[in-house]
C-alpha positions as CSV (number, residue, x, y, z in Angstrom):
1,M,-19.4,-165.0,-127.4
2,L,-17.0,-166.1,-129.8
3,V,-15.0,-164.0,-132.2
4,V,-12.3,-165.6,-134.7
5,S,-10.7,-163.0,-137.4
6,L,-8.4,-164.8,-139.7
7,N,-7.1,-163.0,-142.8
8,N,-4.7,-163.0,-145.6
9,S,-5.1,-159.7,-147.3
10,N,-4.5,-160.8,-150.7
11,I,-8.3,-161.1,-152.7
12,Y,-9.1,-161.9,-155.7
13,G,-9.6,-161.9,-159.3
14,L,-13.4,-162.0,-159.9
15,Y,-16.2,-162.7,-162.7
16,D,-19.2,-163.7,-163.0
17,Q,-20.2,-167.2,-165.1
18,C,-21.5,-169.7,-162.5
19,L,-21.0,-173.1,-162.8
20,K,-23.9,-175.7,-162.1
21,D,-22.2,-177.8,-159.8
22,Q,-21.3,-174.6,-157.7
23,K,-25.1,-173.3,-157.9
24,A,-26.1,-176.6,-156.9
25,L,-24.0,-176.5,-153.9
26,L,-24.9,-173.1,-152.8
27,L,-28.5,-173.8,-153.4
28,K,-28.1,-177.0,-150.8
29,F,-26.5,-174.9,-148.6
30,K,-29.0,-172.0,-148.1
31,N,-31.7,-174.9,-148.1
32,S,-30.2,-176.3,-144.8
33,L,-30.0,-172.9,-143.0
34,T,-32.7,-171.6,-141.0
35,F,-32.4,-167.6,-141.2
36,N,-35.1,-164.4,-140.9
37,S,-36.2,-164.1,-144.2
38,S,-37.3,-160.5,-143.5
39,L,-33.8,-159.4,-142.3
40,S,-31.9,-161.2,-144.9
41,T,-30.7,-159.1,-147.4
42,K,-28.6,-161.8,-149.2
43,L,-29.5,-165.4,-149.1
44,V,-33.1,-164.9,-149.6
45,R,-32.4,-163.4,-153.0
46,W,-30.7,-166.3,-154.1
47,D,-33.1,-168.3,-156.9
48,Q,-32.3,-171.1,-159.6
49,D,-33.1,-168.5,-162.7
50,T,-30.2,-166.2,-162.3
51,D,-26.4,-166.8,-162.2
52,C,-25.3,-167.7,-158.7
53,C,-22.0,-165.7,-159.3
54,L,-24.6,-162.5,-159.8
55,W,-25.9,-163.4,-156.5
56,Q,-25.4,-161.1,-153.2
57,G,-22.7,-162.0,-150.9
58,V,-21.2,-164.5,-153.8
59,S,-18.2,-163.7,-156.0
60,C,-16.4,-166.0,-158.8
61,D,-13.3,-166.7,-160.4
62,Q,-12.7,-166.1,-164.1
63,E,-14.0,-170.4,-164.6
64,G,-16.6,-169.9,-162.4
65,H,-15.8,-171.2,-158.9
66,V,-17.0,-169.6,-155.9
67,L,-14.3,-167.6,-154.3
68,V,-16.3,-165.5,-151.6
69,L,-18.9,-166.0,-149.2
70,E,-19.9,-162.6,-147.7
71,L,-23.1,-163.8,-145.4
72,D,-22.5,-161.6,-142.4
73,D,-25.7,-160.1,-141.0
74,E,-28.2,-162.2,-142.8
75,A,-30.1,-163.5,-139.4
76,I,-29.0,-167.5,-139.7
77,S,-29.6,-169.5,-136.4
78,S,-29.0,-172.5,-137.3
79,G,-28.1,-175.0,-140.0
80,I,-24.2,-174.3,-140.7
81,E,-23.3,-177.0,-138.5
82,N,-24.9,-179.6,-140.7
83,S,-24.2,-178.2,-143.8
84,S,-22.2,-180.5,-145.7
85,S,-22.3,-178.5,-149.1
86,L,-20.7,-175.5,-147.7
87,F,-17.1,-177.5,-147.1
88,D,-17.5,-178.9,-150.6
89,L,-16.8,-175.3,-152.0
90,Q,-13.1,-176.5,-152.6
91,Y,-12.1,-173.4,-154.0
92,L,-13.6,-170.8,-151.8
93,K,-10.8,-168.5,-150.3
94,K,-13.1,-166.2,-148.2
95,L,-15.5,-167.0,-145.5
96,N,-17.5,-164.3,-143.4
97,L,-20.2,-165.5,-141.3
98,A,-20.1,-163.0,-138.8
99,H,-22.7,-161.1,-136.7
100,N,-25.2,-163.9,-137.0
101,D,-27.4,-165.5,-134.1
102,L,-26.3,-169.0,-133.9
103,N,-27.5,-170.5,-131.2
104,S,-24.4,-171.5,-129.2
105,V,-23.1,-173.7,-132.0
106,Q,-19.5,-175.1,-132.4
107,I,-17.3,-174.7,-135.1
108,P,-17.7,-177.4,-137.6
109,T,-14.4,-180.0,-137.8
110,E,-15.2,-180.3,-141.5
111,I,-14.0,-176.9,-141.8
112,Y,-10.9,-178.4,-142.8
113,N,-11.8,-179.3,-146.2
114,L,-11.6,-175.5,-147.1
115,S,-8.1,-176.0,-147.6
116,N,-7.6,-172.7,-149.8
117,L,-9.4,-170.2,-147.3
118,T,-6.9,-167.1,-146.6
119,Y,-9.8,-165.1,-144.5
120,L,-12.3,-166.3,-141.9
121,N,-14.6,-164.4,-140.0
122,L,-16.9,-165.8,-137.3
123,S,-17.1,-162.8,-135.0
124,D,-19.9,-162.5,-133.4
125,A,-22.0,-165.2,-135.1
126,G,-22.9,-167.4,-132.1
127,F,-20.3,-169.8,-132.4
128,V,-18.8,-171.5,-128.8
129,G,-16.8,-174.1,-127.4
130,Q,-13.5,-175.1,-128.3
131,I,-11.5,-173.7,-131.2
132,P,-11.1,-177.3,-133.4
133,M,-7.9,-178.5,-134.4
134,E,-8.5,-178.8,-137.8
135,L,-8.3,-175.1,-138.0
136,S,-4.6,-175.7,-137.8
137,T,-4.1,-177.4,-141.2
138,L,-5.5,-174.3,-143.0
139,T,-1.8,-173.3,-143.6
140,H,-3.4,-170.2,-145.9
141,L,-4.7,-168.3,-142.7
142,S,-3.0,-166.7,-140.0
143,L,-4.7,-166.0,-136.7
144,E,-4.8,-162.3,-136.2
145,E,-7.7,-161.5,-133.6
146,L,-9.3,-163.8,-131.0
147,K,-11.7,-162.7,-128.8
148,L,-13.4,-165.9,-126.8
149,V,-15.7,-163.8,-125.1
150,S,-17.6,-165.3,-121.7
151,C,-16.9,-168.9,-123.4
152,Q,-16.4,-170.7,-120.1
153,L,-12.9,-171.5,-120.9
154,Q,-11.8,-171.7,-117.7
155,K,-7.8,-172.0,-119.0
156,F,-5.9,-170.2,-121.1
157,P,-5.4,-171.9,-124.3
158,D,-1.9,-172.1,-125.4
159,L,-1.2,-170.0,-128.5
160,R,2.6,-169.5,-128.0
161,N,2.9,-170.3,-131.5
162,Q,0.8,-167.9,-133.1
163,S,3.3,-165.1,-134.7
164,R,0.9,-162.7,-135.9
165,L,-1.6,-162.1,-133.3
166,Y,-2.4,-158.4,-132.7
167,A,-5.6,-158.7,-130.4
168,L,-6.7,-161.3,-127.7
169,D,-9.4,-161.3,-125.6
170,F,-10.5,-164.0,-122.9
171,S,-12.5,-161.8,-120.7
172,D,-15.4,-162.8,-118.6
173,D,-14.3,-166.5,-119.0
174,N,-13.7,-168.0,-115.4
175,I,-10.0,-168.4,-115.7
176,E,-8.2,-169.0,-112.5
177,G,-5.4,-168.7,-111.1
178,K,-2.0,-167.0,-113.0
179,I,-1.7,-165.1,-115.9
180,P,0.8,-166.8,-117.8
181,S,4.3,-164.8,-118.8
182,W,4.0,-165.7,-122.9
183,V,0.4,-164.1,-123.1
184,W,2.3,-160.7,-123.4
185,S,4.6,-161.8,-126.4
186,V,2.4,-163.5,-128.3
187,G,2.1,-162.3,-131.9
188,N,6.2,-162.2,-132.1
189,G,5.8,-157.9,-131.8
190,S,2.5,-157.7,-133.1
191,L,0.2,-157.7,-130.2
192,Q,-1.6,-154.5,-129.4
193,Y,-4.7,-155.7,-127.3
194,V,-5.4,-157.8,-124.3
195,N,-8.5,-158.1,-122.3
196,L,-8.7,-160.6,-119.7
197,S,-11.3,-158.8,-117.3
198,C,-14.0,-160.4,-115.3
199,N,-12.3,-163.2,-114.4
200,L,-11.3,-165.0,-111.5
201,L,-7.1,-164.3,-111.6
202,E,-4.7,-163.7,-109.1
203,F,-1.2,-163.1,-110.2
204,L,0.9,-162.1,-113.0
205,E,4.1,-164.9,-113.8
206,K,7.2,-163.7,-113.8
207,P,9.1,-162.8,-116.0
208,Y,6.7,-160.4,-117.5
209,S,8.2,-159.5,-121.1
210,I,5.5,-157.5,-122.3
211,S,5.3,-156.6,-126.0
212,T,6.5,-153.1,-126.2
213,T,3.9,-152.9,-129.2
214,L,0.6,-153.1,-126.6
215,R,-1.7,-150.4,-127.1
216,V,-4.7,-151.7,-124.9
217,I,-4.4,-153.5,-121.6
218,E,-7.5,-154.5,-119.9
219,L,-7.3,-156.5,-116.5
220,H,-10.0,-155.0,-114.2
221,S,-12.9,-156.6,-112.1
222,N,-10.5,-159.9,-111.2
223,N,-11.2,-158.7,-107.8
224,E,-8.3,-161.1,-106.2
225,L,-5.5,-160.3,-108.6
226,T,-2.8,-159.0,-106.5
227,G,1.0,-157.5,-106.7
228,Q,2.4,-154.8,-108.1
229,I,2.2,-152.8,-111.2
230,P,5.1,-154.1,-113.1
231,S,7.7,-151.2,-113.6
232,S,8.4,-152.3,-117.3
233,I,5.2,-151.4,-118.1
234,C,6.6,-148.0,-118.8
235,K,8.4,-149.5,-121.8
236,L,4.9,-149.7,-123.3
237,Y,5.4,-146.3,-125.2
238,Q,2.4,-146.8,-127.5
239,L,0.3,-147.6,-124.6
240,Q,-3.5,-145.8,-125.2
241,L,-5.1,-147.7,-122.5
242,L,-4.9,-148.9,-119.2
243,D,-7.3,-150.4,-116.8
244,M,-6.8,-152.7,-114.0
245,S,-9.7,-151.3,-111.7
246,N,-11.3,-153.6,-109.2
247,N,-8.5,-155.6,-108.4
248,A,-6.0,-156.1,-105.3
249,I,-3.2,-154.7,-106.6
250,N,-0.8,-153.1,-104.3
251,G,2.1,-150.7,-104.2
252,K,2.8,-147.8,-105.8
253,I,1.7,-146.5,-109.2
254,P,5.0,-146.4,-111.2
255,P,5.9,-142.5,-111.9
256,C,7.2,-143.3,-115.1
257,L,3.5,-143.9,-116.3
258,F,2.9,-140.2,-116.1
259,Q,6.3,-139.2,-117.3
260,K,7.0,-141.2,-120.3
261,I,3.8,-142.5,-121.7
262,H,2.7,-139.9,-123.8
263,H,0.0,-141.8,-126.1
264,L,-2.2,-142.6,-122.9
265,K,-5.7,-141.6,-123.4
266,M,-7.5,-144.0,-120.1
267,L,-6.0,-144.7,-116.9
268,N,-8.3,-146.5,-114.5
269,L,-6.2,-147.8,-111.7
270,G,-9.3,-147.4,-108.9
271,R,-10.7,-150.0,-106.3
272,N,-7.3,-151.1,-105.7
273,K,-4.9,-150.9,-102.6
274,L,-2.4,-148.5,-104.2
275,S,-0.6,-146.1,-102.0
276,G,1.7,-143.4,-102.2
277,L,1.7,-140.4,-104.4
278,I,0.5,-138.9,-107.4
279,R,3.8,-138.0,-109.0
280,D,4.0,-134.6,-110.3
281,A,5.3,-135.8,-114.0
282,F,2.5,-135.3,-116.3
283,P,3.9,-133.9,-119.6
284,L,3.4,-131.5,-121.8
285,N,1.7,-133.2,-124.3
286,C,-0.5,-135.1,-122.1
287,N,-3.4,-136.9,-123.6
288,L,-5.2,-138.2,-121.2
289,Q,-9.2,-138.1,-121.5
290,V,-10.3,-140.2,-118.4
291,L,-7.9,-140.4,-115.0
292,A,-9.9,-142.6,-112.4
293,L,-8.1,-143.7,-109.3
294,R,-10.8,-143.5,-106.5
295,S,-11.3,-146.1,-103.9
296,N,-7.2,-146.4,-103.2
297,L,-5.0,-145.2,-100.4
298,L,-3.3,-142.4,-102.2
299,E,-2.5,-139.3,-100.3
300,V,-0.6,-136.0,-100.1
301,K,-1.8,-133.5,-103.2
302,V,-2.8,-133.3,-106.6
303,P,0.4,-132.5,-108.8
304,T,0.1,-129.4,-110.4
305,S,1.5,-131.0,-113.9
306,L,-1.7,-132.3,-114.0
307,E,-2.7,-128.9,-115.7
308,R,-1.0,-130.0,-119.0
309,C,-4.2,-132.5,-119.4
310,A,-6.4,-130.2,-121.6
311,Y,-8.4,-133.2,-122.7
312,L,-9.5,-134.7,-119.5
313,D,-13.4,-135.4,-119.5
314,V,-13.0,-137.7,-116.5
315,F,-10.9,-136.9,-113.3
316,D,-12.1,-139.0,-110.2
317,I,-9.9,-139.5,-107.0
318,G,-12.7,-140.1,-104.6
319,N,-12.3,-141.9,-101.5
320,N,-8.6,-141.9,-101.0
321,K,-6.5,-140.1,-98.2
322,I,-5.5,-136.7,-99.9
323,Q,-4.6,-133.8,-98.4
324,D,-4.9,-130.2,-100.5
325,T,-6.5,-127.2,-101.6
326,F,-9.0,-127.4,-104.2
327,P,-7.3,-128.2,-107.6
328,S,-7.1,-125.4,-110.2
329,N,-8.7,-126.7,-113.4
330,Q,-8.8,-123.7,-115.9
331,T,-7.1,-126.3,-118.4
332,W,-9.9,-128.7,-118.2
333,T,-12.6,-126.9,-120.9
334,K,-14.1,-130.5,-121.5
335,L,-14.2,-131.9,-117.9
336,Q,-17.9,-133.5,-117.9
337,I,-17.1,-135.5,-114.5
338,I,-14.9,-134.6,-111.6
339,D,-15.1,-136.3,-108.3
340,L,-12.9,-135.4,-105.1
341,A,-15.3,-137.1,-102.7
342,S,-14.1,-138.8,-99.5
343,N,-10.7,-136.9,-99.2
344,N,-9.3,-134.1,-97.2
345,F,-10.0,-130.9,-99.6
346,N,-10.1,-128.0,-97.7
347,G,-10.8,-124.0,-98.3
348,D,-13.2,-122.1,-100.2
349,L,-14.9,-122.7,-103.3
350,L,-14.0,-119.7,-105.9
351,P,-15.5,-118.9,-108.9
352,E,-13.0,-119.2,-111.3
353,Y,-13.1,-123.1,-110.3
354,F,-16.1,-123.3,-112.2
355,S,-16.1,-120.6,-114.9
356,D,-14.1,-122.5,-117.5
357,L,-16.1,-125.9,-117.5
358,E,-17.2,-125.2,-121.0
359,S,-18.8,-128.7,-121.4
360,M,-21.2,-128.2,-118.5
361,M,-22.5,-125.0,-120.3
362,P,-24.7,-125.0,-123.3
363,G,-23.7,-124.3,-126.1
364,S,-25.5,-123.3,-129.1
365,K,-28.3,-126.5,-129.0
366,F,-28.7,-129.3,-126.7
367,P,-25.8,-131.9,-126.6
368,V,-26.7,-135.1,-128.8
369,P,-27.0,-138.1,-126.8
370,E,-23.8,-140.3,-127.3
371,Y,-21.7,-142.2,-125.0
372,L,-18.2,-140.7,-123.9
373,Q,-16.0,-142.7,-124.9
374,V,-12.1,-143.2,-125.9
375,E,-11.0,-143.8,-129.1
376,V,-7.8,-146.3,-129.3
377,L,-5.8,-148.2,-131.9
378,D,-5.9,-145.6,-134.6
379,Y,-8.8,-147.3,-136.6
380,G,-11.8,-146.4,-135.1
381,M,-11.9,-148.7,-131.9
382,Y,-13.8,-147.1,-129.4
383,Y,-14.0,-147.8,-125.6
384,Q,-16.7,-146.4,-123.5
385,D,-15.6,-144.6,-119.9
386,R,-16.8,-146.6,-116.9
387,V,-17.0,-144.1,-113.6
388,T,-18.8,-144.9,-110.2
389,V,-20.8,-142.0,-108.8
390,D,-22.9,-141.2,-105.7
391,L,-26.3,-141.2,-107.4
392,K,-29.2,-140.0,-105.6
393,G,-27.7,-141.2,-102.3
394,R,-26.7,-144.8,-103.8
395,E,-23.2,-145.0,-105.0
396,M,-23.3,-147.1,-108.2
397,E,-21.2,-147.7,-111.4
398,I,-22.0,-146.5,-115.1
399,V,-20.6,-148.2,-117.4
400,K,-22.1,-146.6,-120.7
401,I,-22.2,-143.1,-120.0
402,L,-24.0,-140.5,-122.0
403,A,-22.1,-137.5,-123.5
404,I,-24.7,-135.3,-121.8
405,F,-24.2,-136.6,-118.2
406,T,-22.1,-134.2,-116.1
407,S,-21.8,-134.5,-112.3
408,I,-19.3,-132.6,-109.5
409,D,-19.0,-134.4,-106.2
410,F,-17.1,-132.9,-103.7
411,S,-18.7,-134.6,-100.8
412,C,-17.4,-135.6,-97.8
413,N,-14.3,-133.2,-97.3
414,N,-13.7,-130.1,-95.2
415,I,-14.5,-127.4,-97.9
416,Q,-15.8,-124.6,-96.4
417,G,-16.9,-120.8,-97.5
418,D,-20.3,-120.1,-99.4
419,I,-21.5,-122.1,-102.4
420,P,-20.6,-119.6,-105.5
421,K,-23.5,-118.3,-107.8
422,V,-21.8,-119.4,-110.8
423,L,-22.6,-122.5,-110.6
424,G,-25.7,-121.8,-111.9
425,D,-24.0,-121.1,-115.3
426,L,-23.6,-125.3,-115.2
427,K,-26.9,-125.4,-117.2
428,L,-25.9,-128.8,-118.3
429,L,-24.8,-130.3,-115.3
430,Y,-26.7,-133.3,-113.9
431,L,-25.7,-134.4,-110.1
432,L,-24.0,-132.0,-107.6
433,N,-23.3,-133.1,-104.4
434,L,-21.2,-131.2,-101.8
435,S,-22.3,-132.8,-99.0
436,H,-20.4,-133.3,-95.7
437,N,-18.9,-130.6,-95.9
438,A,-18.2,-127.0,-94.0
439,L,-20.3,-124.8,-96.3
440,A,-22.0,-121.8,-95.0
441,G,-24.1,-119.0,-96.1
442,R,-27.5,-119.3,-98.1
443,I,-27.7,-121.5,-100.8
444,P,-27.9,-119.5,-104.0
445,K,-30.8,-118.6,-105.9
446,A,-28.6,-119.4,-109.1
447,L,-29.2,-122.8,-108.6
448,G,-32.7,-122.5,-109.8
449,K,-31.0,-122.1,-113.4
450,L,-29.7,-125.8,-113.5
451,T,-32.8,-126.9,-115.5
452,Q,-30.9,-130.2,-116.2
453,L,-30.3,-131.1,-112.5
454,E,-31.7,-134.5,-111.2
455,S,-29.6,-135.1,-108.2
456,L,-28.6,-132.3,-105.4
457,D,-27.1,-133.3,-102.3
458,L,-26.2,-130.0,-100.0
459,S,-26.8,-132.1,-96.6
460,V,-24.5,-131.9,-93.6
461,N,-23.1,-128.5,-94.2
462,Q,-24.0,-125.2,-92.0
463,L,-26.0,-123.4,-94.9
464,S,-28.8,-120.9,-93.2
465,G,-31.6,-118.9,-94.7
466,R,-34.6,-120.1,-96.5
467,I,-34.9,-123.0,-99.1
468,P,-34.9,-120.7,-102.5
469,D,-38.2,-120.6,-104.4
470,E,-36.2,-121.1,-107.4
471,L,-35.4,-125.2,-106.4
472,A,-39.2,-125.7,-106.4
473,S,-39.2,-124.1,-110.3
474,L,-37.0,-126.8,-110.8
475,T,-39.3,-129.6,-109.5
476,F,-41.6,-127.6,-111.6
477,L,-40.2,-127.9,-114.5
478,S,-40.0,-131.9,-113.8
479,F,-43.7,-132.0,-113.3
480,L,-44.0,-130.5,-116.4
481,L,-42.0,-132.2,-118.7
482,A,-43.4,-135.9,-117.3
483,S,-41.1,-137.5,-120.0
484,L,-37.9,-136.0,-119.2
485,T,-35.5,-136.2,-116.1
486,F,-35.1,-133.3,-113.7
487,L,-34.7,-132.6,-110.0
488,S,-36.3,-135.8,-108.5
489,F,-33.5,-136.2,-105.3
490,L,-33.0,-133.6,-103.1
491,N,-31.2,-133.6,-99.5
492,L,-30.8,-130.8,-97.5
493,S,-30.7,-132.5,-94.2
494,F,-28.6,-131.1,-91.5
495,N,-28.1,-127.9,-91.9
496,Q,-29.3,-124.6,-90.3
497,L,-32.3,-123.9,-92.9
498,S,-35.0,-121.8,-91.6
499,G,-38.4,-120.3,-92.7
500,R,-41.3,-122.0,-94.7
501,I,-40.8,-125.2,-97.0
502,P,-41.5,-123.6,-101.1
503,R,-44.7,-125.0,-102.1
504,G,-44.5,-126.5,-105.3
505,N,-45.8,-129.6,-107.4
506,Q,-42.9,-132.3,-107.2
507,F,-41.3,-130.3,-104.5
508,Q,-43.5,-131.6,-102.1
509,T,-43.3,-135.2,-103.1
510,F,-39.5,-135.4,-101.1
511,S,-39.7,-137.4,-97.7
512,A,-39.2,-135.5,-94.3
513,D,-35.9,-137.4,-94.3
514,S,-34.3,-134.9,-97.0
515,L,-34.9,-131.6,-94.9
516,E,-34.5,-133.5,-91.3
517,G,-31.8,-131.6,-89.0
518,N,-32.9,-128.0,-89.7
519,T,-34.8,-127.1,-86.7
520,G,-35.9,-123.6,-88.3
521,L,-37.3,-125.2,-91.3
522,C,-41.5,-125.5,-91.6
523,D,-44.5,-126.9,-92.9
524,F,-44.8,-130.2,-95.4
525,P,-43.5,-132.5,-95.4
526,L,-42.1,-131.8,-92.0
527,K,-44.9,-132.1,-89.4
528,K,-43.8,-128.7,-87.9
529,L,-46.3,-126.4,-89.1
530,C,-45.2,-122.5,-89.9
531,S,-46.3,-119.6,-87.5
532,D,-47.6,-116.7,-89.3
533,T,-46.1,-114.3,-87.6
534,K,-42.6,-116.0,-87.2
535,V,-41.6,-117.4,-90.0
536,T,-39.0,-115.3,-91.7
537,G,-39.9,-113.6,-95.0
538,S,-43.0,-114.7,-95.1
539,S,-45.5,-112.3,-93.2
540,Q,-48.5,-112.7,-95.4
541,L,-51.7,-115.0,-94.2
542,P,-51.8,-118.4,-96.3
543,G,-54.4,-117.0,-99.2
544,S,-54.2,-113.6,-99.2
545,H,-54.0,-111.5,-102.0
546,S,-50.0,-110.9,-102.0
547,E,-49.4,-114.6,-101.8
548,H,-51.7,-115.6,-104.9
549,D,-49.4,-112.8,-106.5
550,E,-46.4,-114.7,-105.6
551,I,-47.5,-117.8,-106.8
552,D,-48.9,-116.3,-110.0
553,R,-45.9,-114.8,-110.5
554,K,-43.5,-117.8,-110.0
555,Y,-46.0,-119.9,-112.3
556,K,-45.6,-117.2,-115.2
557,F,-41.2,-117.8,-114.5
558,C,-41.8,-121.1,-114.5
559,L,-43.7,-121.6,-117.4
560,G,-41.5,-118.9,-119.3
561,I,-38.4,-121.3,-118.7
562,F,-40.1,-124.4,-119.8
563,C,-41.4,-122.7,-122.8
564,E,-38.1,-121.6,-123.7
565,F,-36.5,-125.1,-123.2
566,W,-39.1,-126.6,-125.0
567,H,-38.5,-124.2,-128.2
568,R,-34.9,-124.8,-128.2
569,N,-34.8,-128.5,-127.5
570,L,-37.9,-129.7,-129.3
571,A,-35.7,-131.0,-132.2
572,A,-32.9,-132.6,-130.3
573,F,-35.2,-135.1,-128.5
574,A,-37.4,-135.9,-132.0
575,L,-40.8,-135.6,-130.1
576,P,-44.0,-134.7,-131.8
577,K,-45.0,-130.9,-132.8
578,I,-47.6,-129.3,-130.7
579,Q,-50.1,-128.5,-133.4
């Protein structure tokens, strides 16, 4: 994808009296194009019988010369590369061909004929290849935004003389080797956005000379990118987003990164080789929304000053070497994803740890599906959050996260005590993983209230007693609402559970692996059958009057939940009404 935006903001005195030669050039240009007439809203309406200055997408000066062509979103697939008539419009000042469907077309070199251009937008149009040198002859243009995404560049083009560049994107271009030091200072103080992610970059060339105007830096997924985070990054007082995840960065996180950068909204340094402490230096006016530091070598404790970051919606420090008790989160009411997995957290899960997680509790209506995102650059640019979660027993990276997605993962720690009943209040929770800890006591019946839960993993603990029938209610709802997603992954293996496994429609579709290692459990899907006289809390013979009453009660309970859910959320899912 090639995106070029060049601009001079002074436009234009307009009129509506078309010259014959200008109309002829436009009609010839239209006839040279291949475009989808069913999607076009401008070209499809150009005709011989009307004034061309009144055509959609065309504006003229007082003499009838064409000054502006706005042909963005016109479903143009070819023809621009072979159209001489376009480049004969010598009075043209503004040309917009953005968001079309050109099939890997190179920018025509004839563009130099449009010597009066002050605005050129070729973004997301399908242009590929190198930017022609002829563009440099258009002296009224100044390059402000350059995005060469997935263009197989393999090396950096020399942009050192571009004095007004504010956005630079060379992501997914197979660029190898060093990041040249001049990249950080192009634009002569105007550079705000740099994206060099998904390449084969190896190190940053010194000296760094990073522009203090930078607000967004994306260097993620270079894999072999080594070295340390330069301390000069702390001079970027306007920095809002820093993503250096999925690399081989080592050393320590500069403490001033937390202390001095008050505008920082997203910090993703996950999957590196960073070590040392997370310094207790978060500012009073912390604006962090995403803090992702998973899969590093960080140690000691979660800083108490992190409580100041009241806007956090993603907190991921999984797979490090942190030794601490559970962090207080009474200020994190917006938190939707929290991952402390694979560390050495200890202590009990207290009810107050969960009572303020308002984003996981139902509000006045079901959340509208939108993506979790961070607004940057203060003019409506959004960066969609990326997280790695253990979903249904498999680790995967989610790039586009629906705002309704909520997750708690405390697996692989040393957390003790009972599972608090207050977890049942988090009715919007989608994933709950408390596996590989030292939790004891019974599985709370309150978990049966988690009607949005799709993945539940309580394996490898010391939980005892029967599996609550309320969990079967969750899977019953899943059976009724086949078009929606509810509990489809369950792992209760290697605990001390006992008694008859609940009977239910979808509950019995879970494999025996999800229940193995509980010597007291019996009935399907395990091979061990229950003894009518020895199963705890189940003395009635199968098929007896009491058991039928119990099944009927559960059915009515589940159907009641289903009907209430359906009534509240029918409009949100835009499903047809039941007549």
